C-alpha positions in Angstrom: -49.2 66.4 73.7 -49.0 65.6 77.4 -50.6 67.9 79.9 -49.8 68.2 83.6 -51.2 65.2 85.6 -51.4 62.9 82.6 -50.3 59.3 83.2 -47.1 58.4 81.4 -45.8 54.8 80.9 -42.1 54.2 81.6 -40.0 51.8 79.6 -40.9 49.1 82.2 -44.6 49.6 81.7 -45.2 51.1 85.1 -47.7 54.0 85.2 -46.2 57.3 86.4 -47.6 60.8 86.8 -45.9 63.6 85.0 -44.1 66.0 87.3 -45.9 69.3 87.8 -44.8 72.2 85.7 -42.8 74.8 87.6 -43.9 78.4 87.5 -41.9 81.5 88.2 -44.1 82.4 91.2 -43.3 79.3 93.2 -39.5 79.3 92.7 -38.6 83.0 92.9 -38.4 84.6 96.4 -40.8 87.3 97.0 -39.8 90.9 97.8 -41.4 90.6 101.3 -39.4 87.4 102.1 -36.2 89.1 100.9 -37.0 92.1 103.2 -37.6 89.7 106.1 -34.2 88.0 105.5 -32.4 91.3 105.3 -34.1 92.4 108.6 -33.2 89.2 110.3 -29.5 89.4 109.2 -29.0 93.1 109.8 -30.9 93.5 113.1 -30.9 90.1 114.8 -27.9 88.0 113.7 -24.9 90.3 112.8 -24.8 92.4 116.0 -24.8 89.3 118.2 -22.3 87.6 116.0 -20.0 90.7 116.1 -20.3 90.8 119.9 -19.6 87.1 120.2 -16.5 87.3 118.0 -15.0 90.3 120.0 -15.8 88.5 123.2 -14.2 85.3 121.9 -11.0 87.2 120.9 -10.8 88.9 124.3 -11.3 85.6 126.1 -8.6 84.0 124.0 -6.1 86.8 124.8 -7.0 86.6 128.5 -6.5 82.8 128.5 -3.2 83.2 126.6 -2.0 85.7 129.2 -3.0 83.4 132.1 -1.3 80.3 130.6 1.9 82.1 129.5 2.2 84.0 132.8 2.4 87.3 130.9 1.3 90.3 132.8 1.0 92.5 129.7 3.4 95.1 131.1 
């Protein structure tokens, strides 16, 4: 039985170390990290993204009116 860190021989005779065993603690995101990601998305990113999209839409309508010589009335 091979344990973590044991030396293993490949088919070419080159010594290799066995890969470390994965544990659930290192791969699963923590509750604190998920809270931080939620905070970052809901407070920091989405409001600025929404304002930017509305501004971009308004700018595109304004430029269309300038280029098409439409007064909007």
